[in-house]
PyMOL Python script that loads the backbone (N, CA, C, O; Angstrom):
from pymol import cmd

cmd.read_pdbstr("""\
ATOM      1  N   MET A   1      -7.327  49.487  -7.186  1.00  0.00           N
ATOM      2  CA  MET A   1      -7.409  48.078  -6.832  1.00  0.00           C
ATOM      3  C   MET A   1      -7.203  47.240  -8.086  1.00  0.00           C
ATOM      4  O   MET A   1      -7.657  47.598  -9.173  1.00  0.00           O
ATOM      5  N   GLY A   2      -6.517  46.133  -7.916  1.00  0.00           N
ATOM      6  CA  GLY A   2      -6.154  45.347  -9.083  1.00  0.00           C
ATOM      7  C   GLY A   2      -6.995  44.115  -9.295  1.00  0.00           C
ATOM      8  O   GLY A   2      -8.008  43.900  -8.629  1.00  0.00           O
ATOM      9  N   ASP A   3      -6.546  43.305 -10.246  1.00  0.00           N
ATOM     10  CA  ASP A   3      -7.259  42.090 -10.630  1.00  0.00           C
ATOM     11  C   ASP A   3      -7.375  41.084  -9.491  1.00  0.00           C
ATOM     12  O   ASP A   3      -8.345  40.328  -9.439  1.00  0.00           O
ATOM     13  N   GLY A   4      -6.422  41.058  -8.594  1.00  0.00           N
ATOM     14  CA  GLY A   4      -6.427  40.093  -7.500  1.00  0.00           C
ATOM     15  C   GLY A   4      -7.189  40.555  -6.274  1.00  0.00           C
ATOM     16  O   GLY A   4      -7.074  39.948  -5.210  1.00  0.00           O
ATOM     17  N   THR A   5      -7.966  41.618  -6.406  1.00  0.00           N
ATOM     18  CA  THR A   5      -8.694  42.170  -5.267  1.00  0.00           C
ATOM     19  C   THR A   5      -9.687  41.158  -4.721  1.00  0.00           C
ATOM     20  O   THR A   5     -10.410  40.503  -5.472  1.00  0.00           O
ATOM     21  N   ARG A   6      -9.705  41.043  -3.394  1.00  0.00           N
ATOM     22  CA  ARG A   6     -10.644  40.157  -2.714  1.00  0.00           C
ATOM     23  C   ARG A   6     -11.265  40.943  -1.561  1.00  0.00           C
ATOM     24  O   ARG A   6     -10.651  41.862  -1.019  1.00  0.00           O
ATOM     25  N   PHE A   7     -12.482  40.572  -1.199  1.00  0.00           N
ATOM     26  CA  PHE A   7     -13.179  41.225  -0.097  1.00  0.00           C
ATOM     27  C   PHE A   7     -13.572  40.181   0.940  1.00  0.00           C
ATOM     28  O   PHE A   7     -13.964  39.067   0.594  1.00  0.00           O
ATOM     29  N   LYS A   8     -13.465  40.548   2.216  1.00  0.00           N
ATOM     30  CA  LYS A   8     -13.916  39.681   3.301  1.00  0.00           C
ATOM     31  C   LYS A   8     -15.319  40.117   3.699  1.00  0.00           C
ATOM     32  O   LYS A   8     -15.573  41.295   3.948  1.00  0.00           O
ATOM     33  N   VAL A   9     -16.219  39.151   3.753  1.00  0.00           N
ATOM     34  CA  VAL A   9     -17.611  39.429   4.096  1.00  0.00           C
ATOM     35  C   VAL A   9     -18.137  38.329   5.016  1.00  0.00           C
ATOM     36  O   VAL A   9     -17.584  37.231   5.075  1.00  0.00           O
ATOM     37  N   TYR A  10     -19.214  38.646   5.731  1.00  0.00           N
ATOM     38  CA  TYR A  10     -19.883  37.669   6.583  1.00  0.00           C
ATOM     39  C   TYR A  10     -21.145  37.181   5.903  1.00  0.00           C
ATOM     40  O   TYR A  10     -21.886  37.963   5.307  1.00  0.00           O
ATOM     41  N   CYS A  11     -21.384  35.893   5.996  1.00  0.00           N
ATOM     42  CA  CYS A  11     -22.630  35.318   5.492  1.00  0.00           C
ATOM     43  C   CYS A  11     -23.697  35.525   6.558  1.00  0.00           C
ATOM     44  O   CYS A  11     -23.483  35.179   7.720  1.00  0.00           O
ATOM     45  N   SER A  12     -24.832  36.079   6.185  1.00  0.00           N
ATOM     46  CA  SER A  12     -25.900  36.312   7.150  1.00  0.00           C
ATOM     47  C   SER A  12     -26.662  35.032   7.484  1.00  0.00           C
ATOM     48  O   SER A  12     -27.463  35.020   8.418  1.00  0.00           O
ATOM     49  N   GLN A  13     -26.426  33.961   6.740  1.00  0.00           N
ATOM     50  CA  GLN A  13     -27.092  32.683   7.016  1.00  0.00           C
ATOM     51  C   GLN A  13     -26.281  31.814   7.986  1.00  0.00           C
ATOM     52  O   GLN A  13     -26.785  31.417   9.036  1.00  0.00           O
ATOM     53  N   CYS A  14     -25.035  31.522   7.633  1.00  0.00           N
ATOM     54  CA  CYS A  14     -24.221  30.615   8.463  1.00  0.00           C
ATOM     55  C   CYS A  14     -23.239  31.360   9.368  1.00  0.00           C
ATOM     56  O   CYS A  14     -22.579  30.743  10.205  1.00  0.00           O
ATOM     57  N   ARG A  15     -23.138  32.680   9.208  1.00  0.00           N
ATOM     58  CA  ARG A  15     -22.258  33.546  10.009  1.00  0.00           C
ATOM     59  C   ARG A  15     -20.772  33.305   9.753  1.00  0.00           C
ATOM     60  O   ARG A  15     -19.925  33.757  10.524  1.00  0.00           O
ATOM     61  N   GLU A  16     -20.462  32.602   8.685  1.00  0.00           N
ATOM     62  CA  GLU A  16     -19.065  32.343   8.325  1.00  0.00           C
ATOM     63  C   GLU A  16     -18.457  33.605   7.709  1.00  0.00           C
ATOM     64  O   GLU A  16     -19.114  34.303   6.937  1.00  0.00           O
ATOM     65  N   LYS A  17     -17.202  33.892   8.055  1.00  0.00           N
ATOM     66  CA  LYS A  17     -16.475  34.993   7.420  1.00  0.00           C
ATOM     67  C   LYS A  17     -15.740  34.393   6.232  1.00  0.00           C
ATOM     68  O   LYS A  17     -14.923  33.487   6.396  1.00  0.00           O
ATOM     69  N   VAL A  18     -16.026  34.895   5.038  1.00  0.00           N
ATOM     70  CA  VAL A  18     -15.432  34.340   3.824  1.00  0.00           C
ATOM     71  C   VAL A  18     -14.721  35.437   3.041  1.00  0.00           C
ATOM     72  O   VAL A  18     -15.035  36.619   3.181  1.00  0.00           O
ATOM     73  N   GLU A  19     -13.778  35.038   2.232  1.00  0.00           N
ATOM     74  CA  GLU A  19     -13.043  35.964   1.377  1.00  0.00           C
ATOM     75  C   GLU A  19     -13.368  35.609  -0.067  1.00  0.00           C
ATOM     76  O   GLU A  19     -13.174  34.473  -0.498  1.00  0.00           O
ATOM     77  N   LEU A  20     -13.867  36.598  -0.810  1.00  0.00           N
ATOM     78  CA  LEU A  20     -14.327  36.348  -2.173  1.00  0.00           C
ATOM     79  C   LEU A  20     -13.640  37.260  -3.178  1.00  0.00           C
ATOM     80  O   LEU A  20     -13.283  38.397  -2.870  1.00  0.00           O
ATOM     81  N   ALA A  21     -13.466  36.744  -4.369  1.00  0.00           N
ATOM     82  CA  ALA A  21     -12.907  37.522  -5.472  1.00  0.00           C
ATOM     83  C   ALA A  21     -13.973  38.455  -6.038  1.00  0.00           C
ATOM     84  O   ALA A  21     -15.169  38.244  -5.837  1.00  0.00           O
ATOM     85  N   VAL A  22     -13.532  39.469  -6.733  1.00  0.00           N
ATOM     86  CA  VAL A  22     -14.418  40.466  -7.344  1.00  0.00           C
ATOM     87  C   VAL A  22     -15.499  39.811  -8.204  1.00  0.00           C
ATOM     88  O   VAL A  22     -16.654  40.235  -8.173  1.00  0.00           O
ATOM     89  N   ALA A  23     -15.137  38.789  -8.967  1.00  0.00           N
ATOM     90  CA  ALA A  23     -16.078  38.135  -9.883  1.00  0.00           C
ATOM     91  C   ALA A  23     -17.239  37.456  -9.165  1.00  0.00           C
ATOM     92  O   ALA A  23     -18.242  37.125  -9.797  1.00  0.00           O
ATOM     93  N   GLU A  24     -17.121  37.246  -7.865  1.00  0.00           N
ATOM     94  CA  GLU A  24     -18.163  36.552  -7.110  1.00  0.00           C
ATOM     95  C   GLU A  24     -19.227  37.494  -6.547  1.00  0.00           C
ATOM     96  O   GLU A  24     -20.169  37.045  -5.895  1.00  0.00           O
ATOM     97  N   PHE A  25     -19.080  38.790  -6.793  1.00  0.00           N
ATOM     98  CA  PHE A  25     -20.036  39.781  -6.304  1.00  0.00           C
ATOM     99  C   PHE A  25     -20.878  40.343  -7.440  1.00  0.00           C
ATOM    100  O   PHE A  25     -20.456  40.352  -8.596  1.00  0.00           O
ATOM    101  N   ARG A  26     -22.063  40.808  -7.101  1.00  0.00           N
ATOM    102  CA  ARG A  26     -22.922  41.582  -7.999  1.00  0.00           C
ATOM    103  C   ARG A  26     -23.349  42.815  -7.218  1.00  0.00           C
ATOM    104  O   ARG A  26     -23.632  42.730  -6.023  1.00  0.00           O
ATOM    105  N   LEU A  27     -23.395  43.948  -7.881  1.00  0.00           N
ATOM    106  CA  LEU A  27     -23.799  45.204  -7.258  1.00  0.00           C
ATOM    107  C   LEU A  27     -24.997  45.745  -8.007  1.00  0.00           C
ATOM    108  O   LEU A  27     -24.962  45.867  -9.232  1.00  0.00           O
ATOM    109  N   ALA A  28     -26.058  46.072  -7.285  1.00  0.00           N
ATOM    110  CA  ALA A  28     -27.267  46.636  -7.883  1.00  0.00           C
ATOM    111  C   ALA A  28     -27.452  48.045  -7.340  1.00  0.00           C
ATOM    112  O   ALA A  28     -27.560  48.247  -6.131  1.00  0.00           O
ATOM    113  N   LEU A  29     -27.486  49.021  -8.250  1.00  0.00           N
ATOM    114  CA  LEU A  29     -27.656  50.423  -7.864  1.00  0.00           C
ATOM    115  C   LEU A  29     -29.117  50.801  -8.013  1.00  0.00           C
ATOM    116  O   LEU A  29     -29.636  50.876  -9.127  1.00  0.00           O
ATOM    117  N   GLY A  30     -29.778  51.040  -6.895  1.00  0.00           N
ATOM    118  CA  GLY A  30     -31.186  51.405  -6.904  1.00  0.00           C
ATOM    119  C   GLY A  30     -31.377  52.907  -6.974  1.00  0.00           C
ATOM    120  O   GLY A  30     -30.414  53.673  -6.936  1.00  0.00           O
ATOM    121  N   ALA A  31     -32.634  53.320  -7.078  1.00  0.00           N
ATOM    122  CA  ALA A  31     -32.970  54.740  -7.150  1.00  0.00           C
ATOM    123  C   ALA A  31     -32.671  55.451  -5.829  1.00  0.00           C
ATOM    124  O   ALA A  31     -32.467  56.665  -5.805  1.00  0.00           O
ATOM    125  N   THR A  32     -32.646  54.692  -4.731  1.00  0.00           N
ATOM    126  CA  THR A  32     -32.355  55.253  -3.412  1.00  0.00           C
ATOM    127  C   THR A  32     -31.295  54.390  -2.732  1.00  0.00           C
ATOM    128  O   THR A  32     -31.006  53.278  -3.174  1.00  0.00           O
ATOM    129  N   ALA A  33     -30.727  54.913  -1.665  1.00  0.00           N
ATOM    130  CA  ALA A  33     -29.714  54.160  -0.916  1.00  0.00           C
ATOM    131  C   ALA A  33     -30.293  52.865  -0.349  1.00  0.00           C
ATOM    132  O   ALA A  33     -29.594  51.855  -0.265  1.00  0.00           O
ATOM    133  N   GLU A  34     -31.555  52.895   0.037  1.00  0.00           N
ATOM    134  CA  GLU A  34     -32.201  51.709   0.603  1.00  0.00           C
ATOM    135  C   GLU A  34     -32.371  50.596  -0.422  1.00  0.00           C
ATOM    136  O   GLU A  34     -32.537  49.432  -0.059  1.00  0.00           O
ATOM    137  N   ARG A  35     -32.331  50.948  -1.684  1.00  0.00           N
ATOM    138  CA  ARG A  35     -32.518  49.958  -2.752  1.00  0.00           C
ATOM    139  C   ARG A  35     -31.213  49.591  -3.451  1.00  0.00           C
ATOM    140  O   ARG A  35     -31.227  48.927  -4.488  1.00  0.00           O
ATOM    141  N   THR A  36     -30.100  50.015  -2.895  1.00  0.00           N
ATOM    142  CA  THR A  36     -28.791  49.691  -3.452  1.00  0.00           C
ATOM    143  C   THR A  36     -28.194  48.566  -2.616  1.00  0.00           C
ATOM    144  O   THR A  36     -28.124  48.669  -1.391  1.00  0.00           O
ATOM    145  N   PHE A  37     -27.765  47.493  -3.278  1.00  0.00           N
ATOM    146  CA  PHE A  37     -27.270  46.337  -2.542  1.00  0.00           C
ATOM    147  C   PHE A  37     -26.210  45.581  -3.335  1.00  0.00           C
ATOM    148  O   PHE A  37     -26.063  45.758  -4.544  1.00  0.00           O
ATOM    149  N   TYR A  38     -25.483  44.742  -2.625  1.00  0.00           N
ATOM    150  CA  TYR A  38     -24.568  43.807  -3.281  1.00  0.00           C
ATOM    151  C   TYR A  38     -24.980  42.401  -2.877  1.00  0.00           C
ATOM    152  O   TYR A  38     -25.618  42.200  -1.844  1.00  0.00           O
ATOM    153  N   SER A  39     -24.610  41.442  -3.697  1.00  0.00           N
ATOM    154  CA  SER A  39     -24.962  40.061  -3.389  1.00  0.00           C
ATOM    155  C   SER A  39     -23.817  39.131  -3.761  1.00  0.00           C
ATOM    156  O   SER A  39     -22.957  39.456  -4.580  1.00  0.00           O
ATOM    157  N   PHE A  40     -23.838  37.969  -3.133  1.00  0.00           N
ATOM    158  CA  PHE A  40     -22.851  36.926  -3.400  1.00  0.00           C
ATOM    159  C   PHE A  40     -23.420  35.600  -2.914  1.00  0.00           C
ATOM    160  O   PHE A  40     -24.377  35.570  -2.140  1.00  0.00           O
ATOM    161  N   THR A  41     -22.831  34.520  -3.369  1.00  0.00           N
ATOM    162  CA  THR A  41     -23.199  33.192  -2.890  1.00  0.00           C
ATOM    163  C   THR A  41     -22.131  32.741  -1.910  1.00  0.00           C
ATOM    164  O   THR A  41     -20.943  32.736  -2.234  1.00  0.00           O
ATOM    165  N   CYS A  42     -22.552  32.364  -0.716  1.00  0.00           N
ATOM    166  CA  CYS A  42     -21.616  31.938   0.320  1.00  0.00           C
ATOM    167  C   CYS A  42     -21.011  30.583  -0.062  1.00  0.00           C
ATOM    168  O   CYS A  42     -21.742  29.620  -0.289  1.00  0.00           O
ATOM    169  N   PRO A  43     -19.685  30.509  -0.133  1.00  0.00           N
ATOM    170  CA  PRO A  43     -19.058  29.234  -0.475  1.00  0.00           C
ATOM    171  C   PRO A  43     -19.148  28.205   0.656  1.00  0.00           C
ATOM    172  O   PRO A  43     -18.968  27.011   0.419  1.00  0.00           O
ATOM    173  N   ALA A  44     -19.423  28.657   1.872  1.00  0.00           N
ATOM    174  CA  ALA A  44     -19.499  27.743   3.012  1.00  0.00           C
ATOM    175  C   ALA A  44     -20.837  27.013   3.087  1.00  0.00           C
ATOM    176  O   ALA A  44     -20.879  25.815   3.367  1.00  0.00           O
ATOM    177  N   CYS A  45     -21.950  27.746   2.834  1.00  0.00           N
ATOM    178  CA  CYS A  45     -23.272  27.124   2.992  1.00  0.00           C
ATOM    179  C   CYS A  45     -24.126  27.161   1.731  1.00  0.00           C
ATOM    180  O   CYS A  45     -25.173  26.516   1.680  1.00  0.00           O
ATOM    181  N   GLY A  46     -23.698  27.906   0.709  1.00  0.00           N
ATOM    182  CA  GLY A  46     -24.440  27.963  -0.547  1.00  0.00           C
ATOM    183  C   GLY A  46     -25.577  28.969  -0.581  1.00  0.00           C
ATOM    184  O   GLY A  46     -26.281  29.072  -1.586  1.00  0.00           O
ATOM    185  N   ALA A  47     -25.766  29.714   0.504  1.00  0.00           N
ATOM    186  CA  ALA A  47     -26.844  30.704   0.548  1.00  0.00           C
ATOM    187  C   ALA A  47     -26.523  31.893  -0.353  1.00  0.00           C
ATOM    188  O   ALA A  47     -25.372  32.315  -0.459  1.00  0.00           O
ATOM    189  N   VAL A  48     -27.557  32.424  -0.999  1.00  0.00           N
ATOM    190  CA  VAL A  48     -27.413  33.670  -1.747  1.00  0.00           C
ATOM    191  C   VAL A  48     -27.637  34.792  -0.740  1.00  0.00           C
ATOM    192  O   VAL A  48     -28.709  34.894  -0.144  1.00  0.00           O
ATOM    193  N   VAL A  49     -26.628  35.626  -0.554  1.00  0.00           N
ATOM    194  CA  VAL A  49     -26.652  36.673   0.462  1.00  0.00           C
ATOM    195  C   VAL A  49     -26.787  38.024  -0.221  1.00  0.00           C
ATOM    196  O   VAL A  49     -26.106  38.311  -1.206  1.00  0.00           O
ATOM    197  N   ARG A  50     -27.679  38.848   0.319  1.00  0.00           N
ATOM    198  CA  ARG A  50     -27.916  40.192  -0.219  1.00  0.00           C
ATOM    199  C   ARG A  50     -27.808  41.183   0.931  1.00  0.00           C
ATOM    200  O   ARG A  50     -28.477  41.037   1.954  1.00  0.00           O
ATOM    201  N   LYS A  51     -26.957  42.196   0.755  1.00  0.00           N
ATOM    202  CA  LYS A  51     -26.747  43.192   1.804  1.00  0.00           C
ATOM    203  C   LYS A  51     -26.813  44.595   1.213  1.00  0.00           C
ATOM    204  O   LYS A  51     -26.413  44.817   0.071  1.00  0.00           O
ATOM    205  N   THR A  52     -27.323  45.538   2.004  1.00  0.00           N
ATOM    206  CA  THR A  52     -27.375  46.916   1.534  1.00  0.00           C
ATOM    207  C   THR A  52     -25.952  47.448   1.372  1.00  0.00           C
ATOM    208  O   THR A  52     -25.035  47.047   2.090  1.00  0.00           O
ATOM    209  N   ALA A  53     -25.792  48.354   0.417  1.00  0.00           N
ATOM    210  CA  ALA A  53     -24.469  48.908   0.119  1.00  0.00           C
ATOM    211  C   ALA A  53     -24.512  50.425   0.231  1.00  0.00           C
ATOM    212  O   ALA A  53     -25.190  51.098  -0.546  1.00  0.00           O
ATOM    213  N   GLY A  54     -23.787  50.950   1.198  1.00  0.00           N
ATOM    214  CA  GLY A  54     -23.662  52.393   1.348  1.00  0.00           C
ATOM    215  C   GLY A  54     -22.663  52.950   0.348  1.00  0.00           C
ATOM    216  O   GLY A  54     -22.093  52.211  -0.455  1.00  0.00           O
ATOM    217  N   GLU A  55     -22.459  54.244   0.405  1.00  0.00           N
ATOM    218  CA  GLU A  55     -21.582  54.925  -0.558  1.00  0.00           C
ATOM    219  C   GLU A  55     -20.162  54.364  -0.581  1.00  0.00           C
ATOM    220  O   GLU A  55     -19.596  54.173  -1.657  1.00  0.00           O
ATOM    221  N   LYS A  56     -19.580  54.098   0.589  1.00  0.00           N
ATOM    222  CA  LYS A  56     -18.203  53.593   0.642  1.00  0.00           C
ATOM    223  C   LYS A  56     -18.098  52.197   0.039  1.00  0.00           C
ATOM    224  O   LYS A  56     -17.132  51.893  -0.661  1.00  0.00           O
ATOM    225  N   ILE A  57     -19.077  51.355   0.305  1.00  0.00           N
ATOM    226  CA  ILE A  57     -19.069  50.000  -0.259  1.00  0.00           C
ATOM    227  C   ILE A  57     -19.250  50.062  -1.766  1.00  0.00           C
ATOM    228  O   ILE A  57     -18.555  49.362  -2.503  1.00  0.00           O
ATOM    229  N   VAL A  58     -20.175  50.891  -2.231  1.00  0.00           N
ATOM    230  CA  VAL A  58     -20.383  51.053  -3.680  1.00  0.00           C
ATOM    231  C   VAL A  58     -19.090  51.522  -4.340  1.00  0.00           C
ATOM    232  O   VAL A  58     -18.698  50.997  -5.382  1.00  0.00           O
ATOM    233  N   ALA A  59     -18.431  52.503  -3.740  1.00  0.00           N
ATOM    234  CA  ALA A  59     -17.182  53.030  -4.310  1.00  0.00           C
ATOM    235  C   ALA A  59     -16.103  51.951  -4.368  1.00  0.00           C
ATOM    236  O   ALA A  59     -15.412  51.826  -5.380  1.00  0.00           O
ATOM    237  N   ALA A  60     -15.950  51.176  -3.303  1.00  0.00           N
ATOM    238  CA  ALA A  60     -14.924  50.127  -3.271  1.00  0.00           C
ATOM    239  C   ALA A  60     -15.216  49.029  -4.286  1.00  0.00           C
ATOM    240  O   ALA A  60     -14.313  48.578  -4.991  1.00  0.00           O
ATOM    241  N   LEU A  61     -16.470  48.598  -4.364  1.00  0.00           N
ATOM    242  CA  LEU A  61     -16.823  47.522  -5.292  1.00  0.00           C
ATOM    243  C   LEU A  61     -16.695  47.960  -6.747  1.00  0.00           C
ATOM    244  O   LEU A  61     -16.193  47.201  -7.577  1.00  0.00           O
ATOM    245  N   THR A  62     -17.141  49.172  -7.066  1.00  0.00           N
ATOM    246  CA  THR A  62     -17.037  49.632  -8.454  1.00  0.00           C
ATOM    247  C   THR A  62     -15.581  49.873  -8.842  1.00  0.00           C
ATOM    248  O   THR A  62     -15.184  49.572  -9.967  1.00  0.00           O
ATOM    249  N   ALA A  63     -14.781  50.415  -7.920  1.00  0.00           N
ATOM    250  CA  ALA A  63     -13.361  50.637  -8.207  1.00  0.00           C
ATOM    251  C   ALA A  63     -12.634  49.320  -8.469  1.00  0.00           C
ATOM    252  O   ALA A  63     -11.684  49.273  -9.250  1.00  0.00           O
ATOM    253  N   ALA A  64     -13.087  48.255  -7.812  1.00  0.00           N
ATOM    254  CA  ALA A  64     -12.460  46.943  -7.992  1.00  0.00           C
ATOM    255  C   ALA A  64     -12.954  46.234  -9.247  1.00  0.00           C
ATOM    256  O   ALA A  64     -12.381  45.224  -9.658  1.00  0.00           O
ATOM    257  N   GLY A  65     -14.020  46.762  -9.859  1.00  0.00           N
ATOM    258  CA  GLY A  65     -14.516  46.160 -11.094  1.00  0.00           C
ATOM    259  C   GLY A  65     -15.655  45.178 -10.927  1.00  0.00           C
ATOM    260  O   GLY A  65     -15.901  44.364 -11.817  1.00  0.00           O
ATOM    261  N   VAL A  66     -16.363  45.237  -9.790  1.00  0.00           N
ATOM    262  CA  VAL A  66     -17.514  44.355  -9.582  1.00  0.00           C
ATOM    263  C   VAL A  66     -18.585  44.657 -10.621  1.00  0.00           C
ATOM    264  O   VAL A  66     -18.871  45.817 -10.917  1.00  0.00           O
ATOM    265  N   ARG A  67     -19.173  43.601 -11.170  1.00  0.00           N
ATOM    266  CA  ARG A  67     -20.246  43.769 -12.157  1.00  0.00           C
ATOM    267  C   ARG A  67     -21.414  44.516 -11.523  1.00  0.00           C
ATOM    268  O   ARG A  67     -21.889  44.153 -10.447  1.00  0.00           O
ATOM    269  N   THR A  68     -21.865  45.555 -12.200  1.00  0.00           N
ATOM    270  CA  THR A  68     -22.881  46.451 -11.655  1.00  0.00           C
ATOM    271  C   THR A  68     -24.075  46.548 -12.583  1.00  0.00           C
ATOM    272  O   THR A  68     -23.929  46.571 -13.805  1.00  0.00           O
ATOM    273  N   MET A  69     -25.265  46.606 -11.984  1.00  0.00           N
ATOM    274  CA  MET A  69     -26.466  46.868 -12.777  1.00  0.00           C
ATOM    275  C   MET A  69     -27.232  47.993 -12.106  1.00  0.00           C
ATOM    276  O   MET A  69     -27.234  48.120 -10.882  1.00  0.00           O
ATOM    277  N   ARG A  70     -27.882  48.804 -12.925  1.00  0.00           N
ATOM    278  CA  ARG A  70     -28.685  49.912 -12.416  1.00  0.00           C
ATOM    279  C   ARG A  70     -30.144  49.484 -12.441  1.00  0.00           C
ATOM    280  O   ARG A  70     -30.665  49.082 -13.480  1.00  0.00           O
ATOM    281  N   LEU A  71     -30.802  49.575 -11.281  1.00  0.00           N
ATOM    282  CA  LEU A  71     -32.211  49.209 -11.179  1.00  0.00           C
ATOM    283  C   LEU A  71     -33.061  50.412 -11.561  1.00  0.00           C
ATOM    284  O   LEU A  71     -32.848  51.514 -11.055  1.00  0.00           O
ATOM    285  N   LEU A  72     -34.009  50.203 -12.439  1.00  0.00           N
ATOM    286  CA  LEU A  72     -34.884  51.275 -12.897  1.00  0.00           C
ATOM    287  C   LEU A  72     -36.276  51.086 -12.323  1.00  0.00           C
ATOM    288  O   LEU A  72     -36.750  49.956 -12.207  1.00  0.00           O
ATOM    289  N   PRO A  73     -36.942  52.189 -11.958  1.00  0.00           N
ATOM    290  CA  PRO A  73     -38.312  52.065 -11.449  1.00  0.00           C
ATOM    291  C   PRO A  73     -39.249  51.582 -12.553  1.00  0.00           C
ATOM    292  O   PRO A  73     -39.081  51.914 -13.727  1.00  0.00           O
ATOM    293  N   VAL A  74     -40.229  50.796 -12.150  1.00  0.00           N
ATOM    294  CA  VAL A  74     -41.207  50.270 -13.105  1.00  0.00           C
ATOM    295  C   VAL A  74     -42.394  51.218 -13.163  1.00  0.00           C
ATOM    296  O   VAL A  74     -42.981  51.557 -12.135  1.00  0.00           O
ATOM    297  N   GLU A  75     -42.738  51.637 -14.359  1.00  0.00           N
ATOM    298  CA  GLU A  75     -43.901  52.511 -14.554  1.00  0.00           C
ATOM    299  C   GLU A  75     -45.151  51.652 -14.662  1.00  0.00           C
ATOM    300  O   GLU A  75     -45.146  50.588 -15.282  1.00  0.00           O
ATOM    301  N   GLY A  76     -46.210  52.133 -14.052  1.00  0.00           N
ATOM    302  CA  GLY A  76     -47.395  51.444 -14.375  1.00  0.00           C
ATOM    303  C   GLY A  76     -48.331  50.959 -13.445  1.00  0.00           C
ATOM    304  O   GLY A  76     -49.339  50.368 -13.835  1.00  0.00           O
TER     305      GLY A  76
END
""", "prot")
cmd.dss("prot")
cmd.show_as("cartoon", "prot")
cmd.util.cbc("prot")
cmd.orient("prot")
C-alpha cells in the first residue's frame, strides 16, 4: 500500500461513512486482542472514535504505515 492509501470507516456516533488518510488513524496494540484498537476523529461530527482491531485490520493499518503504539501492562 502506498502513500495515498485511504480507508473507509463508519463513525459510531453520527453513523456517517467517511474516507480517511493513513495519517488520520492511530493504532494501539494491546496485550490481548480485546485491548487492541484503532482510533480516528470523525470529520463529519468531530467525535473521537475507537474501534477494536482484529488481525486483518492490524495488518492492513500497519502495512499502510499507520502510526502504532504498543500498550504495556501497568505493574503495581
